[in-house]
N, C-alpha and C positions, 0 to 999 in steps of 0.2 A: 503494500499500499504506499511506503514512503516513495517509491519511484514515481507513482501515479500522482501523488500529491506534489511532488516537485515538478510535474510536467514532462518527465523523462520517457514516459510510456506512449507510444503511437501505434495507431493501426489505421488501415486503409480497407474499406469494404467496396467490392465492385457488384453492381446490381444491374440486372437486365430486366427492365420494367420493375415488377414487385418481387422479383427473384434474386436472392443472394447467390452469385455465381463464383465468387472468390475474394481473396484478399490476403492481408498480411499484418503481422504485428511484430513489434520489437521494442528494444530500449536504446535510449540515447546515452553514451558513455562520453562525456567531454564533447569533443566534435566529431565523435564516431557513432554511426548508427548500427546496431547489431540486431539484424533480423533473426527472430526466434523461430517463426514458422510462417509459412505460406501454403494457401490452399486453393485449389481450382476445381470447381465442379463443371466448368465448361472449359474447353482448350484455351490456353493462354490467359486465363482470368487472373491468375497470380502475377503473370508478368506485366499485365496491365497495370495492376495495384502498384509493383515496384516502380513502373515507369513514371506513374503519377506522384508517387512518393518523392522520388528523385527530382522530378520537374518542379515539384512546389517547395523543395528546400531552398 
């Protein structure tokens, strides 16, 4: 909970209409993001989440 309270936990969800199809989550450590897990229920959905996360940094 401490990491979340410090704003160091991040997640990205990928939705197709009203269906969750992928995403990722991880922890920020200093200037480094450590991805803990990625999930794809549709092809390349987790890659889309990673691209979006990197783009918005």
